[in-house]
N, C-alpha and C positions, 0 to 999 in steps of 0.2 A: 337335470342338475343345474343349479344356480349358485355360482360362487358367492360367499358371504360379501355383502356391501354392494352387490350388482343388482340393478332394477330387473324385474322380470319382463321378459319378451312377451309373456302371455296377455291375453285380454284381462283388463280390470273393469270393464263395463260391458253391458250388452252391446252398445254401439261400437265398441273397440272389437268385440267378438265378430260382429257382422262385417266390419270392414277387413278384418283378417281372413274370414272365409271368402268374402267378395273378391279380395286381390289374390289370394292363393289360387282359387279356381281360375280367374283371368289368366294368371301366369301360365297355367297348364293349357288352357283352351285357346288363348289368343296369342301367345308368344312362344311357347316351348317348341313347337315343331319347326317354326322358321328359324328361331334361334339355333336350334341344333343343325339344320340344314346348313346355315351360314358357317358355323364352327367346323363342321366336317369338311365343307368344300373350300374353306379358306385355310385351315390349319391341321386338322387331325388326320385326314386321309393321306395316304402316300400321294405325292405330287402328280404321278401319272394317272391316278384314278379321280382326282379333283375335278369337278366341273364349275369353273369360275361363274358361269352364267346362272347356275343354281345358287351360288352365294349371293350374286347380284339380285336375283328375284326375291330371295328370302329378305334382303334388306329392304327392297322396295315394298313387300308385303307387310314387313314390320312398322312401317311408318304410321300407318292407320292406328294400330293398338298403342304405339308409343305417343301418338298424339293425345289420346285418351289419358294416358298416364301423365303427360306434360300438363294438360288442363287441370287435372285433379291436384297436381302438386304446386300449382299456382297459389293455392289459398291454405297450404299447410306444408310443414317441412318433412313430415313423413306419411306414409299411406293411411295409417289409422288415426292420424292426428298429429298431436304435438310431440310424440315421443315414438322411438324406434321400437317396433314390435316384430313379431314372427312374420307379419305380412311383408315387411321390408326385406327379412331373410329370404322369404320365398320368391318374391319377385326379383330381387337382386342376384339371387343365385341363377336364376334363368338368364337375366340380361347381362350377366357377367360373361356369357359366351359371345356377346356381340360388342363388348366395350372396345374392341379393336376395330370396328366399323366406324372409322372417324366421321365420314359423311352423314352416316345415319344418326350417330350421336349429336353432331353439330345441328343437323336439321330438326331433331325432335327436343332438344333442350332438356334432356334428362341426365345428362353426364354428371352434373354437379350432385344431384341426389344419389346416383349410381356410386359415385366416387366416395361420398359420405359413408355409404353402406360398405362398400368394399375395403374402405380404409380403416374400419374399426379393427381394433386389436384382435379380437377373436377371430375375425375372417383372415386376417394376416397369419395367425397361428395356425389356422386350418390349412391354409395354402402351403405353409412350410412343412406341416405334417404329411400332406399329400405328396410332397417331392421327396420324402425321406424313404429310402429302401427299406423293405420289411426286416 
């Protein structure tokens, strides 16, 4: 579903499709496990079950893939090029789990891109919907 007057997040060219697939798989294979470990051991698990060393290790391991992302974003504002696409949705959704890792975000210089993605009205609306009781 795409609201009238809103640009599509889907690929418009074969090159965009390739970038969307590339970055979506990259998020799953290179970031998701460590981002989830950080989130669980820094915020979601009951305090007594958290292992801060696992959160720290996850941050350390994420520096390598986030450096790849940083280098890619040096030449374009979004993952697939000049416009926001589903590639940005996929990657930002995973990296939202580590946005509170201030040292990691500062070291990797992806915070500006991440905030542009997470600050979009649609993302803010989804956050509000997630907080509402059933």
